[in-house]
Structure formats: structure tokens, C-alpha cells
C-alpha positions in Angstrom: 13.5 -8.4 -23.2 13.0 -6.8 -19.8 9.4 -6.7 -18.6 8.0 -3.3 -18.0 7.5 -2.5 -14.3 4.1 -3.0 -12.9 4.3 0.5 -11.5 6.2 3.2 -13.2 6.3 6.8 -11.9 8.1 9.2 -14.2 8.8 13.0 -13.6 5.8 13.2 -11.2 4.9 16.7 -10.0 2.0 17.5 -7.7 1.2 21.1 -6.7 -1.3 22.2 -4.2 -1.8 26.0 -4.4 1.7 27.5 -4.0 3.1 24.3 -2.5 5.0 21.8 -4.7 4.6 18.5 -2.7 6.1 16.3 -5.4 8.9 17.7 -7.6 9.9 15.2 -10.2 9.5 11.8 -8.5 10.8 8.8 -10.5 10.0 5.3 -9.1 9.6 1.8 -10.7 8.2 -1.2 -8.9 8.5 -4.6 -10.6 6.3 -7.6 -10.3 7.2 -9.6 -7.2 8.8 -6.6 -5.6 8.0 -4.5 -2.5 9.3 -0.9 -1.9 9.1 0.8 1.5 8.5 4.5 1.0 10.0 6.5 3.9 9.8 10.1 4.6 8.9 12.7 7.2 5.3 14.0 7.6 4.4 16.2 4.7 6.9 14.6 2.4 4.2 13.5 0.0 4.1 9.8 0.7 0.3 9.7 0.9 0.0 12.1 -2.1 2.1 9.7 -4.2 0.1 6.6 -3.1 -3.2 8.5 -4.1 -2.0 9.3 -7.4 -1.1 5.8 -8.1 -4.5 4.7 -6.9 -6.1 7.3 -9.3 -7.5 9.2 -6.4 -5.5 12.4 -7.4 -4.4 13.6 -10.8 -0.8 14.5 -11.2 0.1 18.2 -12.1 2.7 17.0 -14.5 4.5 13.7 -15.2 3.1 10.2 -15.8 2.1 7.2 -13.6 1.3 3.9 -15.1 0.1 0.6 -13.6 0.6 -2.5 -15.9 1.0 -0.1 -18.8 -2.2 1.9 -18.2 -1.9 5.6 -17.5 -3.4 6.4 -14.0 -4.8 9.8 -15.1 -6.1 8.8 -18.6 -7.1 5.3 -18.0 -8.3 5.3 -14.4 -11.1 2.8 -15.1 -8.6 0.3 -16.4 -6.2 0.8 -13.5 -8.6 0.6 -10.5 -9.4 -3.1 -10.8 -5.7 -3.8 -10.7 -5.1 -1.9 -7.4 -5.8 -2.6 -3.7 -5.5 0.2 -1.2 -5.3 -0.1 2.6 -5.2 3.4 4.0 -4.0 4.4 7.4 -7.7 4.5 8.4 -9.1 1.1 7.4 -12.4 2.5 6.2 -14.7 -0.1 7.6 -18.3 0.2 8.7 -18.1 -0.2 12.6 -21.8 -1.1 13.0 -21.7 -3.9 10.4 -20.5 -7.4 10.9 -17.2 -8.6 9.3 -19.3 -10.6 6.8 -21.6 -7.7 6.1 -18.7 -5.4 5.5 -17.3 -7.8 2.9 -20.7 -8.5 1.3 -21.4 -4.6 1.0 -18.0 -3.9 -0.6 -18.1 -6.9 -2.9 -21.6 -5.9 -4.1 -20.6 -2.3 -4.6 -17.6 -3.3 -6.7 -19.5 -5.8 -8.8 -17.4 -8.7 -7.3 -18.8 -12.2 -6.4 -20.5 -12.0 -3.1 -21.6 -15.6 -2.5 -21.3 -17.2 1.0 -18.3 -19.4 0.0 -16.4 -16.6 -1.5 -16.9 -14.3 1.5 -16.3 -17.1 3.9 -13.0 -18.0 2.2 -11.9 -14.4 2.3 -12.4 -14.2 6.0 -10.6 -17.6 6.5 -7.7 -16.2 4.5 -7.2 -13.6 7.3 -8.1 -15.8 10.2 -11.4 -14.1 10.9 -13.9 -16.9 10.0 -14.7 -17.3 13.7 -15.7 -13.6 13.8 -17.9 -13.4 10.8 -20.9 -12.4 12.8 -19.2 -10.0 15.1 -19.6 -6.2 14.6 -16.5 -4.5 13.6 -16.6 -2.0 16.5 -15.6 -4.9 18.8 -12.5 -5.7 16.8 -8.9 -4.9 17.7 -6.8 -2.7 15.6 -5.1 -5.7 14.1 -8.4 -7.5 13.4 -9.6 -4.4 11.5 -6.5 -4.3 9.4 -6.9 -7.9 8.6 -10.6 -7.4 7.5 -9.4 -4.5 5.3 -7.0 -6.8 3.7 -9.6 -9.4 3.2 -11.7 -6.8 1.5 -8.9 -5.8 -0.8 -8.0 -9.5 -1.5 -11.6 -10.1 -2.9 -10.6 -8.2 -6.1 -7.3 -10.1 -6.4 -5.3 -6.9 -7.3 -1.9 -7.0 -8.9 -0.7 -3.9 -6.9 -1.1 -3.3 -3.2 -0.7 0.2 -1.8 -0.4 0.4 2.0 -0.2 3.3 4.2 1.4 2.6 7.6 0.4 -1.1 7.3 1.9 -2.2 10.7 0.5 0.7 12.7 -1.0 -0.4 16.1 -0.5 -4.1 15.4 0.8 -6.5 18.0 3.7 -8.8 17.4 1.4 -11.7 16.4 -0.4 -9.6 13.8 2.8 -8.1 12.5 4.2 -11.6 11.8 0.9 -12.6 10.1 1.0 -9.5 7.8 4.7 -10.0 7.0 3.7 -13.5 5.7 0.7 -12.2 3.8 2.9 -9.7 2.0 5.5 -12.2 1.1 2.8 -14.5 -0.4 1.5 -11.6 -2.4 4.9 -10.9 -3.8 5.6 -14.5 -4.6 2.5 -14.5 -6.7 3.8 -11.7 -8.7 2.2 -8.7 -7.0 3.9 -5.4 -6.7 3.7 -3.6 -3.3 4.4 0.1 -2.1 4.0 0.7 1.6 4.4 4.1 3.2 5.9 3.9 6.7 7.7 5.8 9.4 9.2 2.5 10.8 12.8 1.5 10.8 12.3 -1.9 12.5 11.4 -5.4 11.5 8.3 -4.2 9.7 10.7 -3.3 6.8 11.4 -7.2 6.5 8.8 -7.4 3.6 10.6 -4.7 1.6 13.1 -5.5 -1.1 14.0 -1.8 -1.6 13.9 1.4 0.5 12.9 4.7 -1.2 13.3 7.8 0.9 11.1 10.8 -0.2 12.4 14.2 0.7 12.2 17.6 -0.8 9.6 16.5 -3.2 11.9 13.8 -4.8 13.3 10.4 -4.1 16.5 11.2 -2.3 17.6 7.6 -2.1 16.4 4.3 -3.7 18.5 1.4 -2.5 18.1 -2.4 -1.9 17.2 -3.2 1.6 19.6 -6.1 1.6 21.2 -6.7 5.1 20.6 -3.1 6.3 20.0 -3.1 10.0 17.4 -0.7 11.6 20.3 1.6 12.8 21.6 1.7 9.2 18.2 2.7 7.8 17.8 5.3 10.4 21.2 6.9 9.6 20.4 6.9 5.9 17.0 8.4 6.6 18.4 11.2 8.7 21.2 11.9 6.3 19.0 12.2 3.2 16.1 14.0 4.9 18.3 16.6 6.5 20.1 17.1 3.2 16.8 17.9 1.5 15.4 20.2 4.2 
């Protein structure tokens, strides 16, 4: 018996006023799998992530996470999902440790010193526990956002431009973290504009254009130039 995908998107439609942003999107993501979601600005990538994260309701269609309907069972879905948006949503005037403690307390998660210290150690920020976030680099802020998400031990990660503004060392670190998450049985969707090595963590590429998934293909040995050619061909076809 084939296991049900951790994420299942079926016939998803989302309309804003007179604009149909998503127009029948189908997408499955299995446990242990990462999908890179590519598409031009306005294609609906962030809208799709927000619907999976229960932050928006679909106009039509269904989205489930671990069998739970994201619209009708949002309270069951939310503990299963971790979201790192393009803006990392940290409190700049709080320290790294204070950010984690605040979020853990708000979410009803363990907020003991050992738990929070380990979360910071997991992202190589334990030496900066007492530093205010406004002093952090972009890469450090993204690592702290991942530490915050990791406290809840989600089964699904939704990342919006996860490699933006990261230097080479931070990119390598993030790639390793995403591989570990997949190896533990997590499902991952990352919206990105990148065609480079940042796609190394992806098992599949899904191109969103014209409100639909225009191409869903294994990444395999595709080189960045191959990805770019596929992207141009399918986005132009849908325009």
C-alpha cells in the first residue's frame, strides 16, 4: 500500500477579486521529499504556501497535510507545519534567546533553558544567545528563524526564498539542515527564484505559471542552465 503524501494539493483555486491567482493546482509532496516551487513574481507561489500553512482559505479545491484538511481542520494542521517566510519575523530588539522563549511560550512549547539552548546550538548560534537580533547578519537571522521553527518539530517545512541574502557558508549550512530534515521523514516545499546550487536540496522542480503547475519533474542531474531553459519555456508558454 502506497503511503498518502504528507502534502496533497488537489484542484486548488484561489481568487482575489477578479484575479484568479491559482487555477486548478495539483501537487503532492511525500515524506522525505523536497519540492522547489519556481515561478515569476505574481505566479502565486506565496499564495500556495499560505494556503498550505492555513493562513488563507482556498476558493475551491482541497489541501491536506498528513490527511488533515487545511481549511476545515486548521487547528490539527498548524502543529505539523513550520513556516519561514521571506521576512524572518523576528523581534529585532530582543536577544536570540528572548526571541525563542517568547515564541515557545506563545505556542505552548517547552521553554526551559536546556531546550532553548539546544535549539540555538542546533543552528550554531549558542555563542550569540544574549545578542540582540538587530546586530545579526541576514544569515544569522534566517538560522534563528529556523531554530524557532525547529522547536515545534514540524513534519512539514514551508520556506519562501530560503537562500536569499545568505553567504556561501550559510547556504552550505542550510542545505545540510534541509537534507537532515528530509532524512528524518519531513516534507519540504521551498518557493525560490534561484536556478543555482540552492536547488541542490530539491528532489523535484515544480514550475507554477498561468495559475497551474506547468511542469513537475525530478531534479535529477539537471544543470542550472537546463533548469533555466525549462523555466523560460514553460512560463512563456503560460503567459
